[in-house]
DODODO-783951 format. One record per atom (N, C-alpha, C): atom name; x, y, z. Coordinates in steps of 0.02 Angstrom, whole numbers, plus 50000, padded with zeros to 5 digits. Example, Ala and Ser with C-alpha at 12.3 -4.5 7.8 and 13.67 -1.06 7.14 Angstrom:
BEGIN
atomo, u, v, w
N, 50660, 49716, 50390 $
CA, 50615, 49775, 50390 $
C, 50660, 49835, 50390 $
N, 50642, 49888, 50354 $
CA, 50684, 49947, 50357 $
C, 50645, 50002, 50394 $
// end
This chain:
BEGIN
atomo, u, v, w
N, 47808, 52556, 51798 $
CA, 47766, 52509, 51762 $
C, 47714, 52479, 51808 $
N, 47733, 52464, 51869 $
CA, 47687, 52434, 51916 $
C, 47629, 52480, 51934 $
N, 47643, 52545, 51938 $
CA, 47590, 52594, 51954 $
C, 47540, 52595, 51896 $
N, 47564, 52593, 51835 $
CA, 47519, 52594, 51777 $
C, 47476, 52531, 51775 $
N, 47506, 52474, 51788 $
CA, 47468, 52411, 51788 $
C, 47417, 52410, 51844 $
N, 47434, 52436, 51902 $
CA, 47386, 52441, 51957 $
C, 47329, 52487, 51937 $
N, 47344, 52543, 51904 $
CA, 47292, 52588, 51880 $
C, 47246, 52555, 51829 $
N, 47275, 52515, 51784 $
CA, 47235, 52478, 51735 $
C, 47187, 52430, 51770 $
N, 47214, 52393, 51818 $
CA, 47172, 52346, 51855 $
C, 47116, 52380, 51892 $
N, 47131, 52436, 51924 $
CA, 47079, 52474, 51959 $
C, 47025, 52498, 51912 $
N, 47046, 52522, 51854 $
CA, 46997, 52545, 51804 $
C, 46953, 52488, 51780 $
N, 46982, 52430, 51770 $
CA, 46943, 52372, 51747 $
C, 46889, 52353, 51797 $
N, 46907, 52346, 51861 $
CA, 46855, 52323, 51907 $
C, 46806, 52378, 51926 $
N, 46826, 52442, 51922 $
CA, 46777, 52495, 51933 $
C, 46726, 52500, 51876 $
N, 46750, 52494, 51814 $
CA, 46705, 52496, 51756 $
C, 46660, 52434, 51755 $
N, 46685, 52378, 51780 $
CA, 46646, 52316, 51780 $
C, 46594, 52315, 51837 $
N, 46593, 52367, 51879 $
CA, 46547, 52372, 51935 $
C, 46552, 52312, 51982 $
N, 46613, 52292, 51998 $
CA, 46625, 52237, 52044 $
C, 46627, 52260, 52117 $
N, 46616, 52324, 52128 $
CA, 46617, 52351, 52195 $
C, 46685, 52379, 52212 $
N, 46687, 52442, 52233 $
CA, 46752, 52473, 52248 $
C, 46779, 52450, 52316 $
N, 46845, 52452, 52322 $
CA, 46876, 52442, 52387 $
C, 46868, 52505, 52429 $
N, 46898, 52505, 52488 $
CA, 46889, 52562, 52533 $
C, 46914, 52628, 52503 $
N, 46974, 52629, 52477 $
CA, 47001, 52691, 52448 $
C, 46965, 52709, 52384 $
N, 46946, 52658, 52345 $
CA, 46911, 52673, 52282 $
C, 46841, 52699, 52296 $
N, 46808, 52673, 52347 $
CA, 46743, 52699, 52366 $
C, 46747, 52771, 52390 $
N, 46798, 52785, 52431 $
CA, 46809, 52853, 52454 $
C, 46824, 52898, 52394 $
N, 46865, 52874, 52348 $
CA, 46883, 52913, 52289 $
C, 46822, 52929, 52246 $
N, 46782, 52879, 52230 $
CA, 46724, 52891, 52187 $
C, 46673, 52936, 52222 $
N, 46665, 52927, 52288 $
CA, 46618, 52969, 52325 $
C, 46641, 53041, 52327 $
N, 46705, 53053, 52342 $
CA, 46731, 53121, 52344 $
C, 46728, 53154, 52275 $
N, 46742, 53116, 52223 $
CA, 46739, 53143, 52156 $
C, 46668, 53163, 52138 $
N, 46621, 53122, 52157 $
CA, 46550, 53137, 52142 $
C, 46527, 53200, 52180 $
N, 46548, 53206, 52243 $
CA, 46526, 53263, 52285 $
C, 46561, 53328, 52266 $
N, 46627, 53324, 52253 $
CA, 46666, 53385, 52241 $
C, 46669, 53405, 52167 $
N, 46664, 53356, 52123 $
CA, 46671, 53370, 52052 $
C, 46743, 53377, 52029 $
N, 46791, 53367, 52074 $
CA, 46861, 53370, 52056 $
C, 46879, 53310, 52011 $
N, 46931, 53317, 51970 $
CA, 46952, 53261, 51927 $
C, 46972, 53200, 51969 $
N, 46956, 53142, 51944 $
CA, 46970, 53079, 51980 $
C, 47044, 53072, 51994 $
N, 47087, 53094, 51948 $
CA, 47160, 53089, 51959 $
C, 47181, 53130, 52019 $
N, 47154, 53190, 52025 $
CA, 47171, 53233, 52081 $
C, 47146, 53204, 52147 $
N, 47084, 53180, 52147 $
CA, 47054, 53152, 52208 $
C, 47095, 53092, 52232 $
N, 47111, 53045, 52186 $
CA, 47148, 52985, 52206 $
C, 47218, 53002, 52231 $
N, 47252, 53046, 52196 $
CA, 47320, 53065, 52218 $
C, 47318, 53099, 52285 $
N, 47268, 53141, 52297 $
CA, 47261, 53175, 52362 $
C, 47249, 53124, 52418 $
N, 47208, 53075, 52405 $
CA, 47196, 53022, 52456 $
C, 47261, 52986, 52471 $
N, 47297, 52966, 52419 $
CA, 47360, 52928, 52429 $
C, 47412, 52970, 52465 $
N, 47419, 53034, 52448 $
CA, 47467, 53078, 52481 $
C, 47448, 53088, 52554 $
N, 47383, 53093, 52567 $
CA, 47360, 53100, 52636 $
C, 47377, 53038, 52677 $
N, 47364, 52979, 52649 $
CA, 47380, 52917, 52684 $
C, 47455, 52910, 52693 $
N, 47494, 52929, 52643 $
CA, 47567, 52927, 52649 $
C, 47590, 52972, 52705 $
N, 47562, 53032, 52710 $
CA, 47581, 53080, 52763 $
C, 47564, 53053, 52832 $
N, 47505, 53025, 52839 $
CA, 47485, 52996, 52904 $
C, 47532, 52939, 52923 $
N, 47549, 52896, 52874 $
CA, 47597, 52842, 52888 $
C, 47664, 52868, 52910 $
N, 47687, 52922, 52878 $
CA, 47751, 52951, 52897 $
C, 47748, 52980, 52968 $
N, 47692, 53015, 52984 $
CA, 47683, 53042, 53051 $
C, 47683, 52987, 53104 $
N, 47659, 52928, 53085 $
CA, 47657, 52872, 53132 $
C, 47723, 52834, 53136 $
N, 47773, 52857, 53098 $
CA, 47839, 52827, 53102 $
C, 47856, 52780, 53045 $
N, 47815, 52778, 52994 $
CA, 47829, 52735, 52937 $
C, 47886, 52763, 52894 $
N, 47913, 52719, 52854 $
CA, 47968, 52738, 52809 $
C, 47939, 52753, 52741 $
N, 47961, 52808, 52711 $
CA, 47938, 52827, 52645 $
C, 47997, 52823, 52597 $
N, 47988, 52783, 52545 $
CA, 48039, 52777, 52493 $
C, 48016, 52811, 52429 $
N, 48059, 52810, 52380 $
CA, 48043, 52840, 52315 $
C, 47984, 52805, 52282 $
N, 47981, 52739, 52289 $
CA, 47925, 52701, 52260 $
C, 47858, 52721, 52291 $
N, 47859, 52733, 52356 $
CA, 47798, 52754, 52391 $
C, 47775, 52821, 52366 $
N, 47820, 52867, 52358 $
CA, 47803, 52934, 52332 $
C, 47779, 52929, 52260 $
N, 47814, 52890, 52219 $
CA, 47795, 52883, 52149 $
C, 47725, 52853, 52143 $
N, 47710, 52803, 52185 $
CA, 47643, 52773, 52183 $
C, 47590, 52824, 52204 $
N, 47602, 52859, 52258 $
CA, 47553, 52907, 52283 $
C, 47537, 52961, 52232 $
N, 47588, 52984, 52196 $
CA, 47578, 53037, 52147 $
C, 47552, 53008, 52080 $
N, 47573, 52948, 52063 $
CA, 47558, 52921, 51996 $
C, 47495, 52880, 51990 $
N, 47468, 52853, 52044 $
CA, 47410, 52809, 52038 $
C, 47348, 52846, 52014 $
N, 47339, 52907, 52035 $
CA, 47280, 52946, 52014 $
C, 47277, 52955, 51938 $
N, 47330, 52983, 51908 $
CA, 47329, 52990, 51835 $
C, 47323, 52924, 51798 $
N, 47357, 52872, 51822 $
CA, 47353, 52807, 51788 $
C, 47282, 52779, 51792 $
N, 47251, 52785, 51849 $
CA, 47182, 52761, 51857 $
C, 47135, 52802, 51813 $
N, 47144, 52867, 51809 $
CA, 47102, 52909, 51767 $
C, 47109, 52890, 51693 $
N, 47170, 52877, 51671 $
CA, 47181, 52855, 51601 $
C, 47146, 52789, 51589 $
N, 47153, 52743, 51636 $
CA, 47121, 52678, 51631 $
C, 47045, 52683, 51627 $
N, 47016, 52725, 51670 $
CA, 46944, 52734, 51669 $
C, 46921, 52764, 51603 $
N, 46959, 52810, 51576 $
CA, 46943, 52839, 51510 $
C, 46945, 52787, 51455 $
N, 46997, 52746, 51455 $
CA, 47005, 52694, 51404 $
C, 46948, 52644, 51408 $
N, 46936, 52618, 51468 $
CA, 46887, 52564, 51474 $
C, 46815, 52588, 51472 $
N, 46802, 52650, 51491 $
CA, 46733, 52674, 51486 $
C, 46715, 52687, 51413 $
N, 46763, 52706, 51372 $
CA, 46749, 52715, 51300 $
C, 46739, 52648, 51266 $
N, 46771, 52596, 51290 $
CA, 46764, 52528, 51261 $
C, 46696, 52498, 51281 $
N, 46670, 52518, 51339 $
CA, 46609, 52489, 51365 $
C, 46548, 52510, 51324 $
N, 46550, 52569, 51294 $
CA, 46493, 52596, 51257 $
C, 46483, 52560, 51194 $
// end
């Protein structure tokens, strides 16, 4: 539930043009350059960061994995919902 709510929040502030954070800016830039789906780009970023954290000795739990895999699709759904409402 928390991943979905985080995705909704991300979609709201991206659609509102409030300025993306570091990962969101990277995500939107990579999506624009590559043309890959936003869900895939965001999940790839999160999995990459998770892997680097693990290599540096961080602990990875099920919640961490679920977030890394789930935030991309949740954010994509949120962007679809809120961009259709904006028109």
